C-alpha positions as CSV (number, residue, x, y, z in Angstrom):
1,X,0.0,0.0,0.0
2,X,1.7,3.2,-1.1
3,X,2.1,6.0,1.4
4,X,2.9,9.6,0.6
5,X,3.0,12.9,2.6
6,X,0.4,15.4,1.8
7,X,1.7,18.9,2.3
8,X,-0.5,22.0,2.5
9,X,1.2,25.3,2.8
10,X,0.3,26.9,6.1
11,X,0.3,30.4,4.5
12,X,-2.2,29.3,1.7
13,X,-4.8,32.1,1.3
14,X,-7.7,29.8,2.0
15,X,-6.8,29.8,5.6
16,X,-7.6,33.5,5.9
17,X,-11.3,32.7,5.7
18,X,-11.4,29.0,6.7
19,X,-11.5,29.9,9.6
20,X,-9.9,33.1,11.1
21,X,-8.1,32.3,14.3
22,X,-8.6,28.6,14.0
23,X,-7.7,27.5,10.5
24,X,-8.7,24.1,9.2
25,X,-7.9,22.4,5.9
26,X,-11.0,22.4,3.6
27,X,-12.2,19.0,2.6
28,X,-11.9,19.9,-1.1
29,X,-8.1,20.6,-0.5
30,X,-7.7,17.3,1.1
31,X,-9.4,15.5,-1.7
32,X,-7.5,17.4,-4.4
33,X,-4.3,16.5,-2.7
34,X,-5.2,12.8,-2.4
35,X,-6.2,12.7,-6.1
36,X,-3.0,14.3,-7.2
37,X,-0.9,11.8,-5.1
38,X,-2.8,8.8,-6.5
39,X,-2.5,10.1,-10.1
40,X,1.2,10.7,-9.7
41,X,1.9,7.3,-8.3
42,X,-0.3,5.3,-10.7
43,X,-0.3,7.4,-13.9
44,X,-4.1,7.2,-14.0
45,X,-6.4,10.2,-14.6
46,X,-9.1,9.9,-12.0
47,X,-12.3,11.6,-13.0
48,X,-14.8,10.9,-10.2
49,X,-15.2,10.4,-6.5
50,X,-17.7,7.9,-5.3
51,X,-17.2,8.0,-1.6
52,X,-15.6,10.5,0.9
53,X,-15.9,10.6,4.6
54,X,-14.3,13.2,6.9
55,X,-13.5,11.8,10.3
56,X,-11.6,14.6,11.9
57,X,-10.5,18.1,11.0
58,X,-6.9,18.8,9.9
59,X,-5.0,22.0,10.6
60,X,-2.3,23.6,8.4
61,X,0.3,22.3,10.9
62,X,-0.7,18.6,10.8
63,X,1.6,16.1,9.2
64,X,-0.7,14.4,6.8
65,X,-0.1,10.9,5.3
66,X,-2.0,9.5,2.4
67,X,-2.2,5.7,1.8
68,X,-4.1,4.1,-1.0
69,X,-4.9,0.6,-2.3
70,X,-5.8,-0.3,-5.8
71,X,-8.8,-2.7,-6.2
72,X,-10.3,-4.2,-9.3
73,X,-12.7,-1.3,-10.0
74,X,-11.6,1.4,-7.6
75,X,-8.8,2.9,-5.5
76,X,-9.5,3.3,-1.8
77,X,-7.6,5.9,0.3
78,X,-7.1,7.1,3.8
79,X,-5.6,10.4,5.1
80,X,-4.0,10.1,8.6
81,X,-2.3,12.5,11.0
82,X,-0.5,11.3,14.1
83,X,-2.4,8.0,13.8
84,X,-5.8,9.6,13.6
85,X,-8.0,9.0,10.5
86,X,-8.7,12.4,9.0
87,X,-10.5,11.3,5.8
88,X,-11.2,8.2,3.7
89,X,-12.9,7.4,0.5
90,X,-12.9,5.8,-2.9
91,X,-12.3,6.8,-6.5
92,X,-13.6,4.6,-9.3
93,X,-10.9,3.5,-11.8
94,X,-11.3,4.9,-15.3
95,X,-13.0,2.4,-17.6
96,X,-9.8,2.1,-19.6
97,X,-7.9,0.9,-16.5
98,X,-10.4,-1.9,-15.8
99,X,-10.9,-3.2,-19.3
């Protein structure tokens, strides 16, 4: 199961409004980062997301780790920080990858 660090710059402008005084990483940023990591490791172009769950919030200072596992029709992922599950989900594999 591949594992990669997900880094989000703590000075990213999104944190000015999400949320002032107590910034958290938006879910869409987590998912975008996960997708990028999976695509970079597999060479696939993921075009959909069929499942996403957010278990805990992540802050700009959290050390995030993404792990993923390829299945027959989808790739499952988890985002962890200090052993806590932050997010999990599943991307379907492109039809050309399963044919």
